[in-house]
N, C-alpha and C positions, 0 to 999 in steps of 0.2 A: 574223584570224590572229595579231595581236600577242600575245594572251594564250593562244593555242591551239597554234600550231606555228611557233616563231620562225625555223626554218630556211627556211620558205617566204617570210618577210617580205622579205629583200633581193631576191628575183626579183620579187615583186609590186611593190616600190618601183621597180624598174627599168621595169616595165610602166607604172606610174602616171606616171612621169616622162616616158617617151616619148609617152604619150597627151597629157599636159598641154602639153608643149613643142610637139609637132606641131600641136595645136589652137591654141595661143597664137601660133605663127608664121603659121598660116593666117588667124587672125582679127586678127592684129597687135595682140594684147591684151597690154599690159604697164603695170601701174599700181601706183604706190607712193603711199600716202595717209598722212595724220597718224595714222591708226589702226595703222600698220604699224611703229611704233617698236620694239616687242618683236621683230619679225621682223628688223628692221635690226640690232638689238643682237645677235641670234643670228648673223647673217652676220659681224658685227664680231669676235665671239668665234672664228669659224673663221679669220678673217684673223690673228688673234693666234697661232693655231696655226701658220700658215705662217710668220709672222715668227719664231716660236720655233725654227723649223728652221735659222735663220741661225747660232744659237749652241748648237745641240744637240750633245752629245758622244755621242749614241746615235742617229745618223740612221736606222738600221734600225728601232728602236723608234718613232721619231718618224713615219716614213712609215706604219707599221702603224696608229699612233694616228690619223693624219689620215684614213685610210680609214674607221676606225670613226666619227670625228667628222664625216664628210661630211654628216650630217643637219643640222648647224648651218647649212650653206649651201644644201643641197638643198631643204629645205621652204620657206625664204623665197623662193627663186627660183620654185618651183611656185606659191606663193601669189600672187606678183607677176604671174604669167602666166595665172592662172585667176580666173574670177569669184568672189566671195564665196559661201560656202555659204548656202543659205536656211535658215530655221528648221527646216523639214520635213526637209531633207537632214541637218542636224545631229542631229535627233532620231532619225533612221533609223540614222545612223552610231553613235550611242551604244547603240542597241538591239542592233545587230549586234556591238558590243563585248561586251555582256552575254551574247549567244548564244555567243560564243567562250569566255568565262569559265565559263559553265555546262557547256559541252561538255568542257572540260578536266578538270572535277572528277571525273566517273566514270571517265575514263581514268586519271588519276593515282591515285585510290583503288584502282581495279581492278588497276593494274599493281603498286601498293604491296602489295596482298593477295597477289598472285601471287608476288612476290619474297619476301615475309615467310614464306609457307608453304613454298616451295621451298628457300629458304636458312635457314629456321628463325630469323628475325631480324625481330622486328616493328618494329625501327627504321626499316624501309623505309616505314612509315606516318606518318612525322613528318620534319619539317624538310627538309634539302636533298635527301634521297632521294625524298621525296614529291613535290617539285616537278619531278622528272625532269630536264629540261634548263633549268629556271628556278631561279635562286637564290630561296629562300623569300621574301625581302623584296620582290622584284619580283612574284612570284606573288601574294602577299598584298595588295600595292597594287593589282594589277589587280582582285582580287576585292572589295576595299573600294570601289573606284570603281564596280564593278558593283553592289554593295550599295546604294549611294547612288541609282543610277539605278532600281534596283527600287523603292526607297522613294519616289522622285519619282513614278514611274508609278503606284504604289499610292495616293498622295495624290490623284491625278487619276482614280482608279478605272479605269486603263487596265492591265488584268491581262494577263499572258502568255497568249496564245491564248484570251483572254477567260475564263480560269478562275482564280478567286480562290484556290482551294486550292493550285493549282499555283504560282501567283505567290509566295505566302507560304512554300510548301515550298522553293522556289528560294532565297528570301531567307534562311531559317534554314540551309539547306544551305551557302550561301556563307559564313555566319558560322562554321559548323562547320569548313569546310575551311580558313579563315584560322587557326582555333585549332590544327588538326592540323599546319599548316605551322610552328607554333612560332616565329614570327618576332615579336620584341618590337616592332619598328617596324610589323609587321602588326597587332598588337593595338591599337596607338595609332591606326593608320589606320582600323580598324574602329570605334573609338569616335568618331573625327572624322566618319565617314560617318553613324553613328547620330545624333549630335548635329545634323548638318546635315539629317538626315531629319526630325527634330522641327521644325526651322525650316520646311522645305518643307511638312510637313503643315499646320502652323498658317497658313502664308502662303496655302495653297490652301483655307482655311476649313473644314478638318476639325476636329471636336470635340477640344478640348485633352486631355480624358480619354483618347480613343483615341490621340492623338498620342503622349502620354507613356506610355500603357500599352504601345504597340507598342515604343517606344524602350527602356523598362524591361525588358521581356521579352528583347529582343535583347541589351541590355547584360548582364544576368544570364546568359543563355545563353552569351555570348561569354566572360565572365570565368570562369565555372564550368567550361566545357569546356577552357578554356586552362589552368586549374589542375589539373583532374583528369586530362587526358591526360598520361601519363608523360613524354614527351619535352618538351612545352611547359612543364609544371610544373617540371621540373628546370632548364630554362633561365631561368625567372622566378626561382626561388630563387637560382640562381647569380648573377644580375644584382644581386639585393638584397644579397647577401653582398659582392660586388665594390664596390658603391657605399658600403656601411656600413664596409668594411674600412679601417683606418687607412692613410693614404697614407704610404708610406716607400720609399726607394730601396735599402734594404738588408734582408736577412733576418737571422735570429738568428746565422747564421755569419759575418756581416760582408760577404757577398758581395752583388753586385747582384741584385735580384729579377728574375725572368723571369715575364712574364704569359702565360697560356695560354688563359683564358676569353675569349669574344667581347667582353664588357664591359670587362675589364681590358686587353685588347689595344687597344680603341679609345682608352682613356686614353693608351696609349703612342703610338699613331699620330698622335693629335691634338697631343700635346706635340712629337713630332718634326717634324711638319708646320709648326707654329707657329715653331719654331726656324729651320726652313728659310726661311720667309717673311721673318723678321726679318733674316736674313743675305743674303737675295736679293730685294729689294723689287720687282724686275722679273721674277722667276721664274728657274728654272734651265734652261728650254728644253724644247721638245717632246720627249717621250720620255725625259726625264732624271729625272723625279720619283721613280720607284720606285728606281732605283739610288742617288740621293742619299739617299732615306729609309732604304735599307738601311745605308748608311754610318752614319747617325745612330743607327739601332737597335744597331749593333755598339758604338758609343761608349757608348751607355746601357746596354749589357750585356744587351739584350733579344734574345737569340740566336734564340728561337723566331719573333719577328716577322721577324727578318732572314732566317731559313731560308724562311719562307713568302712573302717578297717583298711584304709587305702594302702596299697604298696607304694614303692618308690616311684612308679610311673616313669622309670628310666632303667633300662636293663642293666647298663654298667654300674649305676649306683645300687641297684638291687642286688647284683652279684657281689659288689664290694661290701655292701652291709652284711650279707649273709656269710660270705666266704673270704672276705678281706681282699687285699691287693693282689694275691696270687690269682684269684678268679678273674679280676679285672684285667690283668695282664694277659692272661690265657685267651679270654674272649676277643680282646683287641688283637692279639697276635694271630688268632685264627682267621678273623675277617681280613686283616691286612695280607697275610700270606696267600689266602685263597684268592683274594681279589688280584694280587700281584701275578700270580700264576695264570689266572684267567686272562689277564691283559696280554701276558707273554704269549699264550696260546691262541689269542684273538677270539676267545669265547665270550663275546659281548653279552650274550643273554645271561651268563652267570655273573658277569660284572654288575649288570643291572640288579639281579636278584640280591647280591650281596649289598649293593648300594641302597635298595629299598629296605631291606632288613636293618641295615645299619641306621638309616634315617629314623625308622620306626623305633629303634632301640633308644633313641634320644628322647622320645616322648612317651613311650609305653614300656612296661616291663614285658616285652614282646615274647620272650621265651618262657614265661611263667605258666602258660596255658597250652593245651594241646594244639589249638588253632595256630599258634606261632611256632612252637618248637617242632611239630611234625613237618610243617611246611619247610622250616630251615633245615632239619635233619634229612628230609627226603631229597631236596635238591643238592645238599652236600654230598649225599650218597650217589646221586646221579652223576655228578661231575664237577661241582664247583670247586672241590679241593683237588681232584685228581687230574683234571684238565687233559683228558686223552682226546685227540682230534681224529682218531682212527675211525 
């Protein structure tokens, strides 16, 4: 349900928590091991949020944020109270995630066509409107992860419903949908999954020609559809212009410049966030980040960013602005330790999850909403930190 119907996820999490807690109490199972350092760090990040409430100037925002961030503490508790997932259970979990992703594609495209025809606007087949209730970066990340799992299964000749044509159709459909979402981070995520897919094909002793052939076809298909689709191509062109444009704080009239495009706005939010971290090394407090950033935007003359109440659009800077250097160190340590142990245990699927999340955290405040933090917390719970191959 995570990539399919996010409104159902909180209720399912409550049921999952009740089941695991009741079973854990009955069996008196509670275990913390050396493999649980990433989970412990996750719980510590939640504690920082509670501490941040002590000096928050916007407690109403802070408590709302703590509700969203409860996954930081919920999933570690559930992990400590439940047995480790077996290898088979992990594989089934990944496969059901793929089913959720694939089920969402025809619904999103079908609804997009319906709105495009009835409202005479084909913009509903691209970017945020196509994702329905998902931001395109999150939807594209889910699909990129599903793409890797499909490639992993193809390398083992384990095809969906034992049908090779169906499996590869689903693979290319996933790539097409990522392009339609027109997320630049999504395009990067797709290429990361394709490169990881080459590695898995070769690791599973598939012919190198086949491995690179499939990867090349997917890469060409991804890049060509991304450039040819109107919405995606326009966003890519805009990003290149923003990056290549000379950096200046003033326009020809001598007034401060105002950023509007997503790429230019990120440069503004990153700058403002970094200024906030330098002046507040222990953070501004839970729920205070956006109000403080808005003040910075106004000083910088970035009225559009201020009107939109933009966050840092970088998870590391977001956490640094809110809870200072301790939070930044904790989240980096969590990702590095979990990835290192996943590599040690050859759990490549978790290496990719952490890589995709880490990449997205560079461009989005990925863990500030349920779509990001539940995805992160759930797979940390399943095994990205614990790395049990049994």
